[in-house]
C-alpha positions in Angstrom: 9.9 -8.9 -6.4 8.0 -11.7 -3.8 4.2 -10.6 -3.8 3.6 -9.6 0.0 2.0 -12.1 2.0 -1.9 -10.3 1.6 -1.6 -10.5 -2.1 -3.2 -14.1 -2.6 -4.6 -15.8 -5.6 -7.9 -15.8 -3.9 -7.9 -12.5 -3.1 -6.8 -10.8 -6.4 -9.7 -13.1 -8.0 -12.1 -11.8 -5.7 -11.1 -8.3 -6.1 -10.7 -8.4 -9.9 -14.1 -10.1 -9.9 -15.9 -7.3 -8.3 -14.2 -5.0 -10.7 -14.9 -6.7 -13.8 -18.7 -7.2 -12.5 -19.0 -3.3 -12.0 -17.8 -2.3 -15.1 -19.1 -4.7 -17.7 -22.8 -5.9 -15.9 -24.6 -7.6 -19.0 -21.9 -7.1 -21.6 -19.0 -5.1 -23.0 -21.7 -3.7 -25.5 -19.0 -1.7 -27.4 -16.6 -4.2 -28.2 -19.1 -7.0 -28.6 -21.1 -5.0 -31.5 -17.7 -4.1 -33.3 -15.1 -6.7 -32.7 -15.6 -10.2 -34.3 -15.5 -12.8 -32.0 -12.5 -14.5 -33.5 -10.2 -11.9 -33.7 -6.8 -12.1 -32.3 -4.6 -9.2 -32.1 -1.6 -7.4 -29.5 -1.5 -4.3 -27.5 1.1 -2.6 -26.2 1.1 -0.5 -22.0 3.2 2.9 -22.9 4.8 4.7 -20.2 3.8 8.4 -20.9 5.6 9.4 -17.6 8.4 8.6 -15.6 7.4 6.3 -13.3 8.3 3.7 -10.3 6.0 0.8 -12.7 3.7 -0.7 -10.4 0.9 -3.4 -11.2 2.7 -5.7 -14.4 1.9 -8.9 -12.4 -1.6 -7.5 -11.3 -2.2 -6.9 -15.4 -1.0 -10.2 -16.0 -3.5 -11.7 -12.9 -6.2 -9.7 -14.8 -5.8 -11.3 -18.1 -5.2 -14.5 -17.2 -8.5 -13.8 -14.8 -10.7 -13.0 -17.5 -9.1 -15.0 -20.5 -6.8 -17.7 -19.8 -5.9 -17.7 -23.4 -4.3 -14.5 -23.2 -0.6 -14.6 -23.6 1.3 -11.5 -22.1 5.4 -10.7 -23.0 6.8 -8.3 -20.0 9.8 -5.8 -20.3 9.8 -3.9 -17.1 8.9 -5.6 -13.7 7.5 -4.5 -11.0 10.0 -1.9 -9.2 11.9 -0.8 -12.0 12.2 3.0 -13.0 10.3 3.4 -16.6 10.8 6.1 -18.7 8.6 8.1 -20.9 8.1 6.1 -24.6 8.9 2.7 -23.0 6.8 -0.4 -23.4 6.9 -2.3 -20.2 4.5 -5.7 -21.9 2.7 -6.6 -24.9 -0.3 -8.7 -24.6 -1.5 -11.0 -27.2 -5.1 -12.8 -27.7 -8.6 -12.6 -28.4 -9.3 -8.5 -29.6 -12.2 -8.7 -27.4 -10.6 -9.7 -24.1 -7.7 -7.2 -24.6 -11.0 -4.1 -24.7 -12.8 -5.7 -22.0 -9.8 -5.5 -19.6 -8.3 -2.1 -20.5 -9.8 0.1 -18.1 -9.6 -2.2 -15.3 -5.7 -2.7 -15.8 -5.1 0.7 -16.7 -6.8 2.1 -13.4 -5.1 -0.4 -11.4 -1.5 0.4 -12.7 -2.0 4.0 -13.1 -3.1 4.6 -9.4 -0.3 2.0 -8.4 2.6 3.5 -10.3 1.9 6.8 -8.5 2.0 5.2 -5.2 5.0 3.5 -5.7 6.5 6.2 -7.5 5.9 9.1 -4.2 6.9 5.9 -1.9 10.2 5.5 -4.2 10.7 9.3 -3.7 9.6 9.7 0.1 12.0 6.5 0.9 14.9 7.9 -0.7 15.1 10.7 1.5 15.5 7.5 4.7 18.8 6.1 3.1 21.6 5.9 5.5 19.3 5.7 8.4 18.1 2.8 10.2 14.1 4.5 10.0 11.7 2.7 8.1 8.8 4.1 5.6 5.2 2.6 6.7 1.8 3.3 5.0 -1.5 3.5 6.9 -5.0 2.3 6.5 -5.6 5.2 4.7 -6.8 3.5 1.6 -9.3 3.4 -0.9 -12.1 0.9 -0.1 -12.0 -2.6 -1.9 -8.7 -1.2 -3.2 -6.2 -1.8 -0.7 -4.4 -5.0 -1.1 -3.2 -3.0 -4.6 -2.2 0.4 -2.8 -0.7 -1.3 -0.4 1.0 -3.8 -2.4 2.2 -0.6 -4.5 3.7 0.9 -1.0 5.8 -2.7 -1.0 7.0 -2.1 -4.8 8.1 1.2 -4.4 10.1 0.3 -1.2 8.0 1.4 1.7 7.0 -1.0 4.3 3.5 -2.2 5.2 2.3 -1.5 8.7 -1.1 -3.5 9.6 -3.4 -4.5 7.0 -6.3 -4.2 9.1 -7.8 -4.3 11.8 -7.7 -8.0 12.8 -3.8 -8.0 12.3 -2.9 -5.9 14.9 -3.8 -4.4 17.9 -3.7 -0.3 17.9 -5.1 1.7 20.9 -5.5 5.3 19.6 -7.4 8.1 21.2 -10.5 7.0 20.8 -9.7 4.6 22.3 -7.5 5.3 25.2 -10.0 8.1 25.9 -13.2 6.1 26.2 -10.8 3.7 28.0 -10.0 6.2 30.9 -6.3 5.8 30.0 -3.4 4.2 28.3 -3.1 1.7 32.0 -6.8 0.5 31.4 -6.9 0.2 27.7 -3.3 -2.1 27.7 -5.1 -4.0 30.2 -7.8 -5.1 28.8 -6.4 -5.5 25.1 -3.8 -8.5 27.3 -6.6 -10.0 28.5 -8.7 -10.0 25.4 -5.2 -11.5 23.9 -4.8 -14.8 26.4 -8.5 -15.4 26.9 -9.1 -15.4 22.8 -5.9 -17.2 22.7 -4.3 -14.1 20.1 -0.8 -13.3 18.6 -1.0 -10.0 18.2 1.0 -7.3 18.9 0.0 -3.8 20.9 0.8 -0.5 19.6 0.0 2.6 21.6 -0.6 6.2 20.4 0.7 8.6 22.6 0.0 12.5 22.8 2.6 13.8 25.2 5.6 12.8 27.3 3.3 11.7 29.9 1.3 9.2 28.1 4.5 7.9 26.9 5.8 7.1 30.3 2.1 5.7 31.1 2.7 3.3 27.8 6.7 2.3 28.2 5.2 1.1 32.1 3.1 -0.7 30.5 5.2 -2.7 28.1 3.5 -2.6 24.9 5.2 -3.5 21.7 5.0 -0.4 19.4 4.4 3.3 20.9 3.5 5.8 18.3 4.6 9.2 18.6 1.8 11.5 17.4 1.9 14.8 15.9 5.1 15.6 18.4 7.8 18.0 17.7 11.1 16.7 16.5 12.5 17.6 20.4 9.2 16.2 21.9 9.7 13.0 19.7 13.9 13.1 20.5 12.5 13.2 24.2 10.0 10.5 23.3 12.5 7.8 22.1 15.1 8.5 24.7 12.6 7.7 27.5 11.5 4.5 25.8 15.2 3.9 24.9 14.8 0.6 22.7 12.2 -1.0 25.1 9.7 -1.1 21.9 9.5 0.5 18.5 8.6 3.4 18.2 6.4 5.2 15.3 6.4 8.8 14.1 2.9 9.8 12.8 0.5 12.4 12.1 1.0 15.3 9.7 3.8 14.0 8.0 5.7 15.5 4.8 8.2 14.7 2.9 10.8 17.9 3.9 10.7 16.1 7.4 12.0 12.9 7.1 15.7 13.1 6.9 15.1 15.2 10.6 12.7 13.0 12.2 14.9 10.0 11.1 17.4 11.6 13.2 15.3 11.0 16.5 16.0 7.3 16.2 12.4 6.4 16.0 12.1 2.6 14.5 9.0 4.1 11.3 7.5 6.9 10.3 4.3 6.3 8.8 2.5 8.0 6.3 -1.2 8.0 4.8 0.0 10.3 2.3 1.9 7.2 0.0 -1.7 6.1 -0.5 -4.3 9.0 -0.5 -1.9 11.7 -2.1 -0.8 9.9 -5.0 -1.1 11.2 -8.1 -1.7 8.5 -10.7 0.9 8.2 -13.6 0.0 8.3 -17.4 -0.2 4.7 -18.9 -2.2 3.7 -21.4 -2.6 0.3 -23.7 -2.4 0.7 -27.5 -3.4 -1.5 -30.2 0.0 -2.9 -32.1 -0.1 -2.3 -36.0 
């Protein structure tokens, strides 16, 4: 699949360089002390748990960033269903390079595959509806690029990437500002003054706030922690004037019912903060 726009070569290199520095420091001494410099070997990525595989392209990038001479033969691509016993790829080249990058690529792929698998399971509940599943900013610091990429691989839709690419006025912004009306006016003035192209989303907690947000003419209204009946009333009030997003305490079992209200999106932090890692291993090819 095509990389999301935020997954640039520059961003990946920055992430990988930092991760390798954290792990290797002044040397992978286990490898340096036991593996000859010129030893060439192969290793296979073994799938040990059924999943939606994610991180294959990243693994290739990790290998090539560390050692451009490593060669990878891929058998399963990102977003494919993988079964126990499958071999996702075989990497060939310097045994030292393979061993020094092993843990980084496994940490990434296990986490990403867990997120992609969970996202795929949740998104399956929305088949046949027009509602899209969104992630959130509830991600691991310095690992957001991989976690959000995994959501996309799993079939979900990425919400804003960070604080810089959308204005989201949440409860604290509104409470500090006095009202939705005031907060939105200031946001629009800021956009105009600074010549930004940013959409504005407003979090609402009840139908009165929904009415206020409609009058403020925003791009999206978040319906936060509302029950199904209130959410349906809110969507009817908005009547297509802007996008709508259900959020707060979302569980997989609620998805289908929430979608019946007609909301544009359902956002769930659980996609990234509650996914379990998938069991994968990198094994020497003998």
